[in-house]
TORFI-691744 format. One record per residue (C-alpha): residue number from 0; x, y, z; residue in three letters. Coordinates in nm, 2 decimals, always signed. Each point is the difference from the previous one (the first is absolute). Example, Ala and Ser with C-alpha at 12.3 -4.5 7.8 and 13.67 -1.06 7.14 Angstrom:
<nodes>
<num:0; east:+1.23; north:-0.45; up:+0.78; residu:ala> $
<num:1; east:+0.14; north:+0.34; up:-0.07; residu:ser> $
</nodes>
This chain:
<nodes>
<num:0; east:-2.54; north:+2.00; up:-0.67; residu:met> $
<num:1; east:+0.35; north:+0.00; up:-0.13; residu:phe> $
<num:2; east:+0.18; north:-0.24; up:-0.23; residu:his> $
<num:3; east:+0.38; north:-0.02; up:-0.04; residu:leu> $
<num:4; east:+0.15; north:-0.06; up:-0.34; residu:his> $
<num:5; east:+0.36; north:-0.02; up:-0.13; residu:ser> $
<num:6; east:+0.14; north:-0.08; up:-0.34; residu:pro> $
<num:7; east:+0.00; north:-0.37; up:+0.10; residu:ser> $
<num:8; east:-0.36; north:+0.03; up:+0.11; residu:asn> $
<num:9; east:-0.18; north:+0.20; up:-0.27; residu:thr> $
<num:10; east:-0.32; north:+0.19; up:+0.04; residu:val> $
<num:11; east:-0.30; north:-0.20; up:-0.16; residu:pro> $
<num:12; east:-0.08; north:+0.12; up:-0.35; residu:arg> $
<num:13; east:-0.37; north:+0.08; up:+0.08; residu:asn> $
<num:14; east:+0.10; north:+0.26; up:+0.27; residu:val> $
<num:15; east:-0.08; north:+0.36; up:-0.07; residu:asn> $
<num:16; east:+0.34; north:+0.18; up:-0.04; residu:pro> $
<num:17; east:-0.14; north:+0.28; up:+0.22; residu:gly> $
<num:18; east:+0.01; north:-0.25; up:+0.29; residu:leu> $
<num:19; east:+0.37; north:-0.06; up:-0.03; residu:val> $
<num:20; east:+0.24; north:+0.22; up:+0.19; residu:gln> $
<num:21; east:+0.37; north:-0.05; up:-0.09; residu:asn> $
<num:22; east:+0.19; north:+0.09; up:+0.32; residu:ile> $
<num:23; east:+0.35; north:-0.08; up:-0.14; residu:ser> $
<num:24; east:+0.26; north:+0.27; up:+0.08; residu:pro> $
<num:25; east:+0.15; north:-0.08; up:-0.35; residu:tyr> $
<num:26; east:-0.32; north:+0.02; up:-0.20; residu:leu> $
<num:27; east:-0.21; north:+0.25; up:+0.20; residu:asn> $
<num:28; east:+0.22; north:+0.18; up:+0.25; residu:pro> $
<num:29; east:-0.26; north:+0.28; up:+0.06; residu:ala> $
<num:30; east:-0.26; north:-0.25; up:+0.14; residu:his> $
<num:31; east:-0.07; north:+0.07; up:+0.37; residu:val> $
<num:32; east:+0.08; north:-0.37; up:+0.08; residu:leu> $
<num:33; east:+0.33; north:-0.01; up:-0.19; residu:ala> $
<num:34; east:+0.31; north:-0.01; up:+0.21; residu:pro> $
<num:35; east:+0.32; north:+0.17; up:-0.11; residu:pro> $
<num:36; east:+0.20; north:-0.20; up:-0.25; residu:arg> $
<num:37; east:+0.31; north:+0.02; up:+0.21; residu:ile> $
<num:38; east:-0.18; north:-0.18; up:+0.28; residu:trp> $
<num:39; east:-0.09; north:-0.29; up:-0.22; residu:ile> $
<num:40; east:+0.35; north:-0.02; up:-0.14; residu:glu> $
<num:41; east:+0.15; north:+0.02; up:+0.35; residu:ser> $
<num:42; east:-0.23; north:-0.29; up:+0.10; residu:leu> $
<num:43; east:+0.10; north:-0.21; up:-0.30; residu:leu> $
<num:44; east:+0.37; north:+0.08; up:+0.06; residu:asn> $
<num:45; east:-0.02; north:-0.11; up:+0.36; residu:gly> $
<num:46; east:+0.06; north:+0.35; up:+0.14; residu:glu> $
<num:47; east:-0.34; north:-0.01; up:+0.16; residu:tyr> $
<num:48; east:-0.17; north:-0.29; up:+0.18; residu:ser> $
<num:49; east:-0.36; north:-0.07; up:-0.08; residu:trp> $
<num:50; east:-0.09; north:+0.10; up:+0.35; residu:his> $
<num:51; east:+0.18; north:+0.33; up:-0.03; residu:phe> $
<num:52; east:-0.16; north:+0.07; up:-0.34; residu:phe> $
<num:53; east:-0.35; north:-0.09; up:+0.12; residu:arg> $
<num:54; east:+0.03; north:+0.24; up:+0.30; residu:leu> $
<num:55; east:+0.14; north:+0.28; up:-0.21; residu:arg> $
<num:56; east:-0.26; north:-0.05; up:-0.27; residu:tyr> $
<num:57; east:-0.29; north:+0.01; up:+0.26; residu:lys> $
<num:58; east:+0.14; north:+0.32; up:+0.13; residu:asn> $
<num:59; east:+0.01; north:+0.14; up:-0.35; residu:leu> $
<num:60; east:-0.37; north:-0.10; up:-0.05; residu:leu> $
<num:61; east:-0.10; north:+0.17; up:+0.33; residu:arg> $
<num:62; east:+0.18; north:+0.32; up:-0.11; residu:leu> $
<num:63; east:-0.16; north:-0.01; up:-0.34; residu:arg> $
<num:64; east:-0.34; north:-0.06; up:+0.16; residu:phe> $
<num:65; east:+0.04; north:+0.31; up:+0.22; residu:arg> $
<num:66; east:+0.10; north:+0.21; up:-0.30; residu:glu> $
<num:67; east:-0.27; north:-0.13; up:-0.24; residu:ala> $
<num:68; east:-0.27; north:-0.22; up:+0.16; residu:pro> $
<num:69; east:-0.24; north:+0.04; up:-0.29; residu:glu> $
<num:70; east:+0.24; north:-0.20; up:-0.22; residu:arg> $
<num:71; east:-0.02; north:-0.29; up:+0.24; residu:phe> $
<num:72; east:-0.38; north:+0.04; up:+0.05; residu:phe> $
<num:73; east:-0.04; north:-0.01; up:-0.38; residu:gly> $
<num:74; east:+0.17; north:-0.35; up:+0.00; residu:leu> $
<num:75; east:-0.23; north:-0.12; up:+0.28; residu:leu> $
<num:76; east:-0.31; north:+0.14; up:-0.17; residu:asp> $
<num:77; east:+0.10; north:-0.18; up:-0.32; residu:ala> $
<num:78; east:+0.02; north:-0.33; up:+0.18; residu:ser> $
<num:79; east:-0.32; north:+0.03; up:+0.21; residu:glu> $
<num:80; east:-0.21; north:-0.31; up:+0.05; residu:gly> $
<num:81; east:+0.05; north:-0.27; up:-0.26; residu:glu> $
<num:82; east:+0.18; north:+0.23; up:-0.25; residu:arg> $
<num:83; east:+0.36; north:-0.12; up:-0.02; residu:pro> $
<num:84; east:+0.29; north:+0.23; up:-0.06; residu:leu> $
<num:85; east:+0.31; north:-0.16; up:-0.15; residu:tyr> $
<num:86; east:+0.35; north:+0.10; up:+0.10; residu:phe> $
<num:87; east:+0.26; north:-0.08; up:-0.26; residu:ala> $
<num:88; east:+0.38; north:+0.01; up:+0.04; residu:cys> $
<num:89; east:+0.32; north:-0.11; up:-0.15; residu:his> $
<num:90; east:+0.09; north:-0.24; up:+0.29; residu:cys> $
<num:91; east:+0.03; north:-0.36; up:-0.11; residu:phe> $
<num:92; east:+0.04; north:-0.18; up:+0.33; residu:ser> $
<num:93; east:+0.07; north:+0.04; up:+0.37; residu:gly> $
<num:94; east:-0.15; north:+0.27; up:+0.22; residu:pro> $
<num:95; east:-0.14; north:+0.31; up:-0.18; residu:cys> $
<num:96; east:-0.10; north:+0.35; up:+0.10; residu:his> $
<num:97; east:-0.35; north:-0.08; up:-0.13; residu:arg> $
<num:98; east:-0.07; north:-0.22; up:+0.30; residu:glu> $
<num:99; east:+0.10; north:+0.28; up:+0.24; residu:val> $
<num:100; east:-0.21; north:+0.25; up:-0.20; residu:ala> $
<num:101; east:-0.31; north:-0.22; up:+0.01; residu:val> $
<num:102; east:+0.05; north:-0.05; up:+0.37; residu:asp> $
<num:103; east:+0.03; north:+0.37; up:+0.05; residu:phe> $
<num:104; east:-0.32; north:+0.07; up:-0.20; residu:leu> $
<num:105; east:-0.20; north:-0.27; up:+0.17; residu:glu> $
<num:106; east:+0.09; north:+0.15; up:+0.34; residu:lys> $
<num:107; east:-0.08; north:+0.34; up:-0.12; residu:leu> $
<num:108; east:-0.34; north:-0.12; up:-0.12; residu:arg> $
<num:109; east:-0.08; north:-0.12; up:+0.35; residu:glu> $
<num:110; east:+0.09; north:+0.33; up:+0.17; residu:gln> $
<num:111; east:-0.24; north:+0.27; up:+0.10; residu:ala> $
<num:112; east:+0.09; north:+0.27; up:-0.26; residu:pro> $
<num:113; east:-0.08; north:-0.22; up:-0.29; residu:tyr> $
<num:114; east:-0.31; north:-0.16; up:+0.16; residu:arg> $
<num:115; east:-0.13; north:+0.35; up:+0.09; residu:asn> $
<num:116; east:+0.07; north:+0.12; up:-0.36; residu:arg> $
<num:117; east:-0.20; north:-0.30; up:-0.14; residu:val> $
<num:118; east:-0.29; north:+0.06; up:+0.24; residu:ala> $
<num:119; east:-0.02; north:+0.36; up:-0.09; residu:leu> $
<num:120; east:+0.01; north:-0.07; up:-0.37; residu:arg> $
<num:121; east:-0.27; north:-0.27; up:+0.04; residu:thr> $
<num:122; east:-0.22; north:+0.23; up:+0.19; residu:ala> $
<num:123; east:+0.05; north:+0.28; up:-0.25; residu:ala> $
<num:124; east:-0.09; north:-0.24; up:-0.29; residu:leu> $
<num:125; east:-0.31; north:-0.12; up:+0.19; residu:ala> $
<num:126; east:-0.11; north:+0.36; up:+0.07; residu:ala> $
<num:127; east:+0.04; north:+0.09; up:-0.37; residu:asn> $
<num:128; east:-0.18; north:-0.30; up:-0.15; residu:thr> $
<num:129; east:-0.28; north:-0.07; up:+0.24; residu:ser> $
<num:130; east:-0.17; north:+0.34; up:+0.00; residu:thr> $
<num:131; east:-0.11; north:+0.14; up:-0.34; residu:pro> $
<num:132; east:+0.07; north:+0.36; up:-0.05; residu:ala> $
<num:133; east:-0.30; north:+0.23; up:+0.06; residu:leu> $
<num:134; east:-0.07; north:+0.26; up:-0.26; residu:leu> $
<num:135; east:-0.16; north:+0.33; up:+0.10; residu:ala> $
<num:136; east:-0.25; north:+0.10; up:-0.26; residu:val> $
<num:137; east:-0.10; north:+0.37; up:+0.01; residu:gly> $
<num:138; east:-0.34; north:+0.11; up:-0.10; residu:gly> $
</nodes>
């Protein structure tokens, strides 16, 4: 589960700071979901349309996923079930890259590589916790 927050829509005070991911290219440019600053500026200056920006950003996310899938899987793992993950940004209004990022992550969650990863992890946990270790005692 993902929640979107901007400066005009602050994260609730009772939220664990570890659940907040700032994906602003100005405040956290190294985040896997942060687009290049120049793209945001080009969008704001009217050099890019929202449609063009969205397509370009989705392509960037695909490339980053191919290069480092574990960074994306980590975000999905952090938001499993009812655990929310909050995406914060500097955007005040209008369309924001956070919406595109959440859409990308939700589609990724539905795909076989992530589902298979979750199934393998669940099976490994079940195998490790359901059978107590046997100790060999020599005599």
